[in-house]
LOPARO-411689 format. One record per residue (C-alpha): chain; residue number from 1; x, y, z. Coordinates in steps of 0.001 Angstrom, whole numbers, plus 500000, padded with zeros to 6 digits. Layout:
BEGIN
chain; resi; east; north; up
A; NUM; X; Y; Z;
...
***
This chain:
BEGIN
chain; resi; east; north; up
A; 1; 472773; 485665; 490990;
A; 2; 470154; 487281; 493517;
A; 3; 467707; 490183; 492707;
A; 4; 469018; 493052; 491728;
A; 5; 470024; 496197; 494141;
A; 6; 467813; 498873; 492442;
A; 7; 471457; 501004; 492712;
A; 8; 472350; 498471; 489941;
A; 9; 469312; 497328; 487752;
A; 10; 467407; 500974; 488277;
A; 11; 469511; 502406; 485824;
A; 12; 469047; 502122; 482380;
A; 13; 470784; 504839; 480874;
A; 14; 474290; 503344; 482467;
A; 15; 476966; 502470; 480155;
A; 16; 477999; 498428; 480327;
A; 17; 481082; 499314; 481450;
A; 18; 479567; 501480; 484749;
A; 19; 476883; 498972; 485083;
A; 20; 479831; 496167; 485578;
A; 21; 481216; 498386; 488061;
A; 22; 478009; 498820; 490355;
A; 23; 478022; 495175; 490408;
A; 24; 480860; 494851; 491346;
A; 25; 480725; 497157; 494411;
A; 26; 477659; 495184; 494920;
A; 27; 479244; 491810; 495150;
A; 28; 481825; 493271; 497458;
A; 29; 479228; 494442; 499806;
A; 30; 477190; 491031; 500155;
A; 31; 480473; 488721; 500259;
A; 32; 481590; 491476; 502790;
A; 33; 478340; 490398; 504804;
A; 34; 478448; 486845; 504515;
A; 35; 481739; 485448; 503492;
A; 36; 481002; 481736; 504664;
A; 37; 477974; 481524; 502795;
A; 38; 479325; 478847; 499901;
A; 39; 476262; 479325; 497808;
A; 40; 476940; 483314; 497657;
A; 41; 480656; 482535; 497221;
A; 42; 479894; 479972; 494529;
A; 43; 477746; 482940; 492519;
A; 44; 479979; 484910; 493067;
A; 45; 482426; 482892; 490968;
A; 46; 480355; 482573; 488247;
A; 47; 480098; 486138; 487959;
A; 48; 483603; 486650; 488164;
A; 49; 484149; 483857; 485521;
A; 50; 481937; 485568; 482785;
A; 51; 484484; 487587; 481336;
A; 52; 487532; 489518; 482090;
A; 53; 485906; 492551; 482663;
A; 54; 484283; 491093; 485630;
A; 55; 487311; 489776; 487209;
A; 56; 489183; 493032; 486656;
A; 57; 485933; 494821; 488377;
A; 58; 485718; 492637; 491272;
A; 59; 489721; 493251; 492232;
A; 60; 489207; 496689; 491522;
A; 61; 486741; 496545; 494394;
A; 62; 488717; 494595; 496842;
A; 63; 491748; 497146; 496095;
A; 64; 489692; 500486; 496644;
A; 65; 488293; 498929; 499981;
A; 66; 491504; 498155; 501100;
A; 67; 492654; 501336; 500400;
A; 68; 489913; 503336; 501920;
A; 69; 488297; 501276; 504604;
A; 70; 484807; 501441; 503028;
A; 71; 483407; 498310; 504740;
A; 72; 484232; 497826; 508325;
A; 73; 483670; 494512; 510019;
A; 74; 480180; 496121; 511651;
A; 75; 478638; 496208; 508711;
A; 76; 477786; 492448; 508611;
A; 77; 476104; 492500; 511990;
A; 78; 472322; 491708; 511899;
A; 79; 471612; 493352; 515067;
A; 80; 472162; 496922; 512959;
A; 81; 468785; 496327; 511190;
A; 82; 467796; 499161; 508912;
A; 83; 471363; 501037; 509611;
A; 84; 472986; 497872; 508153;
A; 85; 470968; 498157; 504729;
A; 86; 471948; 501915; 504908;
A; 87; 475066; 501429; 505645;
A; 88; 475285; 499110; 502609;
A; 89; 474164; 501308; 500092;
A; 90; 476113; 503885; 501263;
A; 91; 479436; 501795; 500603;
A; 92; 478141; 500537; 497441;
A; 93; 477651; 504563; 496217;
A; 94; 481112; 504928; 497684;
A; 95; 482821; 501937; 495976;
A; 96; 481118; 502981; 492405;
A; 97; 482441; 506644; 492751;
A; 98; 485596; 505728; 493756;
A; 99; 486336; 502471; 491237;
A; 100; 485090; 505349; 488467;
A; 101; 487086; 507808; 489103;
A; 102; 490435; 505925; 490233;
A; 103; 490544; 505220; 487598;
A; 104; 488351; 506453; 485099;
A; 105; 486592; 503841; 483563;
A; 106; 486541; 499723; 483280;
A; 107; 489246; 500658; 480184;
A; 108; 491591; 501720; 482572;
A; 109; 492139; 498478; 484286;
A; 110; 494537; 497364; 481622;
A; 111; 497260; 499471; 483463;
A; 112; 496123; 498548; 486665;
A; 113; 499341; 496144; 488569;
A; 114; 497329; 493148; 488851;
A; 115; 500620; 490895; 490179;
A; 116; 500224; 493036; 493517;
A; 117; 496804; 491360; 494208;
A; 118; 498214; 487512; 493307;
A; 119; 501526; 488810; 495901;
A; 120; 502620; 486168; 498318;
A; 121; 503066; 488489; 501275;
A; 122; 500917; 492144; 501409;
A; 123; 499747; 494741; 504006;
A; 124; 497041; 496982; 503894;
A; 125; 497309; 500470; 504675;
A; 126; 498274; 501144; 508259;
A; 127; 499386; 497639; 508313;
A; 128; 502768; 495905; 509310;
A; 129; 503907; 492563; 509155;
A; 130; 506954; 490891; 510391;
A; 131; 508304; 487407; 507629;
A; 132; 510875; 484943; 508576;
A; 133; 512311; 483525; 505492;
A; 134; 513548; 480404; 505121;
A; 135; 517425; 481330; 505176;
A; 136; 516563; 483052; 508450;
A; 137; 515840; 486586; 506632;
A; 138; 513349; 488731; 508336;
A; 139; 511453; 490988; 506012;
A; 140; 509364; 494266; 507901;
A; 141; 506906; 495255; 505356;
A; 142; 505546; 498872; 505848;
A; 143; 501820; 499795; 505015;
A; 144; 500293; 499415; 501834;
A; 145; 502996; 496875; 500447;
A; 146; 503110; 493701; 498097;
A; 147; 506117; 491573; 497215;
A; 148; 506832; 488010; 495929;
A; 149; 509800; 485812; 497558;
A; 150; 511445; 483514; 495094;
A; 151; 513751; 481200; 496521;
A; 152; 515045; 478054; 494704;
A; 153; 518745; 476260; 493978;
A; 154; 519841; 479083; 492038;
A; 155; 518533; 482406; 493723;
A; 156; 516960; 484602; 496803;
A; 157; 514770; 486807; 495060;
A; 158; 512498; 489041; 496590;
A; 159; 510367; 491054; 494041;
A; 160; 508643; 494618; 495499;
A; 161; 505972; 495034; 493901;
A; 162; 504852; 498452; 495460;
A; 163; 505467; 500161; 499053;
A; 164; 508629; 499696; 501390;
A; 165; 510450; 497070; 502954;
A; 166; 513034; 496348; 505688;
A; 167; 515158; 493932; 505513;
A; 168; 517200; 491610; 507409;
A; 169; 519633; 489333; 505403;
A; 170; 520365; 485652; 506935;
A; 171; 523387; 483900; 505345;
A; 172; 522633; 481497; 502686;
A; 173; 522392; 477728; 504081;
A; 174; 523853; 476538; 500685;
A; 175; 526305; 478509; 500904;
A; 176; 528241; 475448; 502801;
A; 177; 527928; 473408; 499599;
A; 178; 529572; 475800; 497536;
A; 179; 526891; 477169; 496024;
A; 180; 526403; 481263; 495708;
A; 181; 522915; 482458; 496160;
A; 182; 522926; 486290; 496813;
A; 183; 519872; 487755; 498405;
A; 184; 518389; 489894; 496147;
A; 185; 515547; 493074; 496264;
A; 186; 513728; 493974; 492899;
A; 187; 511937; 496878; 492164;
A; 188; 510782; 498608; 488985;
A; 189; 513689; 500425; 488454;
A; 190; 516632; 497406; 489050;
A; 191; 517864; 495530; 491360;
A; 192; 519439; 495583; 495183;
A; 193; 521249; 492968; 496179;
A; 194; 522343; 492678; 499868;
A; 195; 526038; 491902; 501055;
A; 196; 525331; 490621; 504922;
A; 197; 523665; 493886; 505983;
A; 198; 520427; 495577; 507268;
A; 199; 518432; 497909; 504983;
A; 200; 515463; 499498; 503740;
A; 201; 514011; 499346; 500045;
A; 202; 511364; 501655; 498954;
A; 203; 509695; 502056; 495645;
A; 204; 507957; 505263; 494623;
A; 205; 506711; 506073; 491139;
A; 206; 509738; 507815; 489816;
A; 207; 512533; 506272; 491608;
A; 208; 513844; 503705; 494323;
A; 209; 515272; 504822; 497754;
A; 210; 517956; 502270; 499762;
A; 211; 519100; 502986; 502795;
A; 212; 521661; 501036; 504870;
A; 213; 522182; 500642; 508269;
A; 214; 524307; 497860; 508537;
A; 215; 526597; 496200; 505927;
A; 216; 526734; 497291; 502646;
A; 217; 524299; 496806; 499371;
A; 218; 525107; 496910; 495337;
A; 219; 522493; 498719; 493185;
A; 220; 521932; 498077; 489732;
A; 221; 519438; 500303; 487896;
A; 222; 518091; 498272; 485541;
A; 223; 518570; 500226; 482028;
A; 224; 522749; 500187; 483132;
A; 225; 525378; 498422; 483182;
A; 226; 526727; 500806; 486163;
A; 227; 526644; 499534; 489562;
A; 228; 526771; 501420; 492768;
A; 229; 527905; 500252; 496334;
A; 230; 526263; 501797; 499376;
A; 231; 528157; 501291; 503304;
A; 232; 526263; 501346; 506568;
A; 233; 525275; 504921; 507047;
A; 234; 524553; 505761; 503797;
A; 235; 521318; 505890; 501228;
A; 236; 520599; 506663; 497757;
A; 237; 518359; 507057; 495060;
A; 238; 518146; 505139; 491466;
A; 239; 515939; 504822; 488508;
A; 240; 516024; 502652; 486286;
A; 241; 518811; 504716; 484212;
A; 242; 521385; 505614; 486532;
A; 243; 521655; 506056; 490607;
A; 244; 522769; 508906; 492167;
A; 245; 525534; 510263; 494694;
A; 246; 525114; 508328; 498208;
A; 247; 524163; 510408; 500997;
A; 248; 524176; 510404; 504808;
A; 249; 521407; 507854; 505824;
A; 250; 518232; 509211; 507373;
A; 251; 519173; 508329; 510999;
A; 252; 515169; 507519; 511192;
A; 253; 514817; 505706; 508005;
A; 254; 513781; 502899; 509626;
A; 255; 511598; 504035; 512743;
A; 256; 508713; 503119; 510973;
A; 257; 509299; 499616; 512104;
A; 258; 509247; 500410; 515416;
A; 259; 505473; 502313; 514656;
A; 260; 507153; 505608; 514936;
A; 261; 507267; 508671; 513018;
A; 262; 509937; 511027; 514210;
A; 263; 510111; 514266; 512614;
A; 264; 512655; 517085; 513539;
A; 265; 511515; 520483; 511599;
A; 266; 509907; 518294; 509053;
A; 267; 507485; 520683; 506397;
A; 268; 504109; 520289; 507555;
A; 269; 503468; 519190; 503953;
A; 270; 506121; 516779; 503762;
A; 271; 505041; 515347; 507321;
A; 272; 501464; 514986; 505837;
A; 273; 502178; 513300; 503022;
A; 274; 504316; 510879; 505240;
A; 275; 501539; 510316; 507803;
A; 276; 498997; 509209; 505290;
A; 277; 500590; 506465; 503768;
A; 278; 499278; 504815; 507260;
A; 279; 495541; 506051; 506577;
A; 280; 492715; 505200; 504359;
A; 281; 491665; 507779; 502432;
A; 282; 492910; 511453; 501334;
A; 283; 494960; 513941; 503913;
A; 284; 495743; 517526; 502437;
A; 285; 497123; 521081; 503674;
A; 286; 496933; 524637; 502746;
A; 287; 499962; 525678; 500892;
A; 288; 500063; 528451; 502571;
A; 289; 501086; 526464; 505722;
A; 290; 502690; 523818; 503934;
A; 291; 506402; 524767; 505114;
A; 292; 505568; 525374; 508841;
A; 293; 508060; 522921; 510595;
A; 294; 506594; 519816; 512727;
A; 295; 508851; 518066; 515288;
A; 296; 508145; 514993; 517687;
A; 297; 507938; 511208; 517862;
A; 298; 504403; 510263; 516730;
A; 299; 502568; 506853; 517180;
A; 300; 501568; 505392; 513626;
A; 301; 498787; 503111; 514898;
A; 302; 496471; 506460; 515965;
A; 303; 496932; 508944; 513244;
A; 304; 493848; 510493; 514172;
A; 305; 495562; 511245; 517351;
A; 306; 498402; 512411; 515795;
A; 307; 496467; 515032; 513736;
A; 308; 494487; 516230; 516561;
A; 309; 497802; 516890; 518534;
A; 310; 498853; 519545; 515397;
A; 311; 496539; 522464; 517030;
A; 312; 498710; 522274; 519926;
A; 313; 501843; 523276; 518597;
A; 314; 501569; 524707; 515252;
A; 315; 498564; 527684; 514177;
A; 316; 496397; 525134; 512505;
A; 317; 492886; 523659; 512613;
A; 318; 492091; 519943; 511490;
A; 319; 488984; 519712; 509315;
A; 320; 487385; 516444; 508696;
A; 321; 484911; 516309; 506032;
A; 322; 484341; 512764; 506292;
A; 323; 486929; 510058; 508163;
A; 324; 488437; 509800; 504841;
A; 325; 488868; 513587; 503725;
A; 326; 490766; 515641; 506243;
A; 327; 492240; 518992; 505460;
A; 328; 494777; 521139; 507542;
A; 329; 493959; 524412; 507141;
A; 330; 495297; 527789; 508953;
A; 331; 493662; 528656; 512169;
***
């Protein structure tokens, strides 16, 4: 390893776990500066291979950077001179802080979803992506989404690890040969089987939301033998134990695939929670104004512009503590 940064080596009182966190942050910043430096790549690989703790810390550093956007492309530009070193140190300090509190300590890494980092397809915060599968099915991945695709002679399976996906299901090319391979999307809560359809699957912490716009889907919670069939124009939530009753589908449930957030008297708190999915960092509002109604069509590719428009229609002000910490308060 190259000469240690004082941010790493100059604090002998730190625990070993925190020292590893700081080393991972330093490695990420250096790798971000010069990703094509083969010597650096080799040395980083050696450091990661020293222990599982090193490997987990490295992946956690990547996840935190993807979520909060701490390392902009300009960081590696030599023309910045002294400002580059200052930016590096600030980035390392921010990475260490976030890696320590989200979650607290390296011990928390054991519970982290490592499969998400190895997913076949993924998007970062604010990114969307269109994928065409070999059966003609189209997947539109929403912000901060990760999934695997497992197609073989017996199945057409999409494993949604996190996030939200719009599925336009295609015809099975093996159906003419008499084989039946239904297209299925699985989440931590169960399975969604497509019946020639267009639908959205959004996995959340406690439940999965399914919205059907064409055709029909069959839902099977992981821990139940009961299956639920929902038709076009319906949506429902299900968890591992059971599925709720179908409700009318939100007509704007797939507008995000067109880059839009449509609000019709949506409470400000819920509006900001949804908008916050498309920008790095924290976005909050005062409880006293969380119920203010928001209406309009908003472009998701410029969340700062959306925030700037709020004071024109609501008695609020937008406070930027940093680029990654924004609060909406009463005017």
